[in-house]
N, C-alpha and C positions, 0 to 999 in steps of 0.2 A: 861699729858705729862710726860713720865718716865724720870728719871735721866740717863744721859749717863754714861756708865761704863768705867773707866780709868785704864789702866795698867801703871806702872812706871818702867823704866829701869834706874838703878842707884838710888841714894838717900839713901844709906845704912847708918849704924851707923857712926856718925861724919860728915855727909853731912850737908852743909849749905843750898844748893839750893833745895834739895829734900823736906824738910818740907815746904819751901816757896811755891813750886809748889802745894803741897797737900792742904795747906790752901787756896791759891788763887783759885784753881780749884773748891773747895767746897763752896766758899763764897756765891755764888748766888743760891746754891742748884740745879744747873742744871747738875752737874757732881759729881760722887762719885768714890773715889779710891777703887778698889776691888781686885787688883792683882799686882804683880810686881816681877821682877828679880832685887833685890835691891843691890846686890853685886855679884862679881865673886866668892865669898866664900859662899858656901851653908849655913853654920851656921850663918854668918852675915846677909844673906838674910832672914833667918827665924827670926832672932832677930829684924830686921827692920820691918818685917811683924807684929810682936807682938806690936811694938811701934806704927805702923799705925793702929793697931786693925782690921786687915783683917783676913779672913778665913785662918788658917795656911796652908791648902792644896793649897792655891793660892799664897804663897810666894815661888817662884821657884828658883832653883839652878842656872839657867842661862837663857839667852835670848831664846835659842832654846826650852827649856822646857816650858817657858812662852808661846811662840807662839803655841806650840803643845797642851798644856793644855787648853789654852783659845779658840782656834779655834775648839776644840772638844766639847766645852760646848754650850748648847743652850743659856745660859746667859753670854757668853764670852764678853771680852772687846770690846768696840766700837772704841777705839783708844789707842795708847800708847804715853806717854810723855817721852822723853829721857833727863835725867839730869845727865848723867855720864860725865867723862872727855872727851875732844875733840876727842881723837883717837878712842873712841867707837861709835861716832855718825854715821859714814857711815855704818859699819856693822850692827848696830842695826836698823837703818832706812831701810836699804836694805832688811833685813830679815822680818821686819814687813810689808813693802809694798808688798813684794813678796807673803806674806800670806793674802793679802787683808785687812790689818789693817792700817787705817790712822795714821799719825804721827804728833805730836807737839814736837818740839825739842828746847832745850836750844841753845843759840848761842855760838860760831859761828857754822855754818852749819856742818863743818868737821874740820879736823886738817890741811889740805892742799888744795890748789886750785885744784889740780888734782883730789882729792877726791870729792870736791864740784862739779866739772864738771861731774864726774861719777854719783854722787847722783842726779844731775839735770836730767840726762838721765833716771835714775830709776824712779824719780817722774813723769816725763812726760809720760813714758811708762805705769806706773801703773794707771794714771788718778784718783788718790785718793787724798783727802785733805792732804796737808802737810803745816806746818807753823812753824815759828820761834818766840821765845819769846824775841824780842827786846823790853825789858820792858818799856822803857821810851816813846815809841809811845802809850802806854796805858794811860798815864796821861791825865786827861781832859784838863788841860791848855796847854799841848803840842799840843793837837788836836785843841784847840782854836787858838793857834798861827799859826798853819798850815792853818786853815780856813781863818783867817784874812789876811795872806799873799796872799793866793790864790784869795781873793776878792779884792786885790789891796790896802789894807790899808797902806802898806809901800811904794807903788809904785814899781819901778824897783829895785830889790835887787842889792846892790853894794858890800857889805862886810858881811862876816859871820865869827864869832869867836866862836869856841866850845872848851871848856876846861873840862878835866876830871882828876883832881888831887886826888890821894890817897897817903897814907904814910905807909901802912901796910907791904910793902915788902922792907922797907928801911934798914933792918938788915937781919939776917940769916932767910932763908925761912924754918921755922920749922912748923910741923903740916900738917895734911892731905890736907887742902885747899891750903896751900902755896906750898907744895912740888910738886904737879903735875903741877902747873902753871909755874914753872921754869924748867920743864923737857921737852926737845924737843920731846922725845918719846911719851909723853902723851898730851902735849899742842899743838904740831905742830911747824910750823916755826916761829911763832910770840909769844912774851911774853906779855908785856903790850899792844902792838898794837893789839894783838888778844883777850886779855881778856876784855879790856875796850875801846881800840881805835875803834873797830868796832861799839860799842855803839855810840861813838861820831860821827863817819861818818854817821851812819844811822840816827841819830837825825838831823844832818845838812841837809841831803837830804830830810828827811821826812818833816821837818818843812818848808823848803824853796820851796820844790817841784822841786828843781834843782839838776842835776847830776854833780858830780865832773868829769872833763875831763882830768886834769893834776895834778901832785903833785911833790913836791920836799921834800924829807924826810931826817931827821937826827935822827936816832935811836941809842940808846946807852944802853949797859949793864953796869950800873954805879957801882953796888955792885961787888966787886972783886970775880972772879971765876964764875960768873953767865953766863950761855950760851945763854940766851935769853934776849931781850931788856927789860928794866924796866923804861925807860924814852924816850919820843918821841915828836919830834917837826916836824910838817908836814905843809908846805904851800900848799894851794889849789887854783885851778882855776876852776870855774864853767862854765857850758855850755853857760850862757848868758854873760860871760865876768867878772862876779863878782869875787873878790879875797876873800880868806879865810885863816884862821889859825886854825889848830887842835893841841891842846896841851894835851897830856896825860902822866901821870907819876904815879908810885907806890912807889916812893922814897922820896916824899915830906912830911917830918915829920910834923905831926900835922893835915894833911888833912885826912878827912874821906871818903866822897863820893861826892866830890864837883863838880859834873857835872853842867855845865852852858852853855847856848847858847845865843849869841847876834847876831841879824840880823839887818842890816841897809839898807834902800832903799833911793830913792831920795825924798820921802815924809815923812818918819818917821823911827823909830826903835823900837825894842822890846828886852826884856831880860826875860829869865826864868831860875830859879835855882832849881835843884833837891832837895836841902836841905831846900828850902822854896817853895814847889811845888804848893801851893794853891794860888799863886799870879803871875800874868803876868803883867810886867811893859811896858807901851807904851809911846813912845816919838814922838812929832810932830815937824815939820820943824820950826815952829814959837817959839820953846822953851817950849811948853807945855808938861806936864807929867801927866799920869793917870795910874790907876791900875785896872785891872780886877781880881776879886777874885772868887774862886770856890764856887758853891752853890748859885750864884746870878742870877738875871734875865738878866744880861749882856751877858751870855754865849750863843753861837750858839747851834743849835740843837744837833750836835754830842757830844760836850763837856757836855751839859746838860744831855744827855741820859747816859753818863758814870760817872755821879756824884751821889753818893748814899746818902749823908747827907746834911743838910742845911748849909748855909754859916757859917763859924766860927767853924765848926766841922771838924778838919783836916782829909784828906784822903791822902794816900801816896803810898808807894812801893807795899804793898800787894794788894791794890785795883787796882793799875795799872796792875799788873800781872793778877788779876781777870778779868779785862776788856778784855785782850787778850784771856783768856779762854772763856769768854762770846762770843767773836767774833768767836772763833773756834767752839763752840757749835752751833752757828748759821750756820756756814759753813757745819757742819756735817748734819744739818737738812735741807740743801738745800737752805738756806737763804743767801743773799749777806753779805759779810764782807770785803768791799773794802780796809780798812786801815790795815788789818791784814798782817804782813810781811810773805812772802813766799819764795820759792826757788830762785827767781830772786834776792831778797834781800840777801839771803845767798851767792849767787854767787858774788854779789857786794862786800860783806864783805870780802870774801876770796881773791878776786882779789885785794882789797885794802891792805890786809895784805901782800900778796906775792909781790905786786908792791913796797910797801913802804920798806919792808925788803931788796929786791934786790937793789932798788935805793940807799938806805942808804949805804949798804955794798959796792957797786960799785962806790959810789960818782958820780952818773950818772947825777946829775942836774935834770932839769924838764923832767918828763917822762909821757906818756899817761896812763890814767886809763881807761881800756876798758874791757868789758865782753860781 
């Protein structure tokens, strides 16, 4: 079975997420990065191609050149991955899908809800694989948490608390990675809510299997002069009547990447922390507490299949990303990948951003979240 050929859009010099995608894609040797339009600057794209050690002729000056060059080759790319800032996602995905090239995109799907709705129409019309890298759904113990809730281990879910604190934007937003995230022209209508809030929402819905139906949002741009939110508090109501809280912030000094989810039912509860990803804590109604660890015989089938090392050998962020790439490779080969986030997840995320931003701005109280 040959390795699938990947093209990358974005991920040029100074990119954080581009190298992450490349490492993750190639981890299981099912995929190989062979081409890219790594920057809107032709020279920087060539430089990135050298860093990624691809054929210099396949480091293209722009997306149009990438698509033209690769569709003309007998050994052209099997798909492209989009790792550029949010405002590039729609035009890049639309161009690739129009050329018959499947797409894996970094989240959020687009910069605005209107763009996401347009992209959804394009994806449905193209009838080609399209997926989003909601990274945390790739962690084995996140999938274990989902499976246990679905099997009724916690009973009826009553309360969900999802937190995602960071502190790296507590001061001046300097440097490539910070600057575009606080710029509405490149990030879109949401700041923190769009960068990490969508991760938190997706995790809450993915783990519980429940959709949020209403929200009450309080978003703030805490750092003086900032145009987009950097601190967010959102109350949630789920379709089964459960209540929830979503807390995301990028101004909490000392916090690194503290994503955590807690879910409580009428029979038990669970906790998973991204910074301690190989342990899942379970609570019983009678006061009992137990821990499930990665790489052990206690895991269900899906979590076990997404674990690469024996217990006690930590796996984390790169391996979670790699699990999504493994799922996407399966999809390209015509195999099922039911847990891989797709365009409907993208629409949910963008509807969440738009709804929370508008509700907070207008002090609208409780508003429906629908898509």
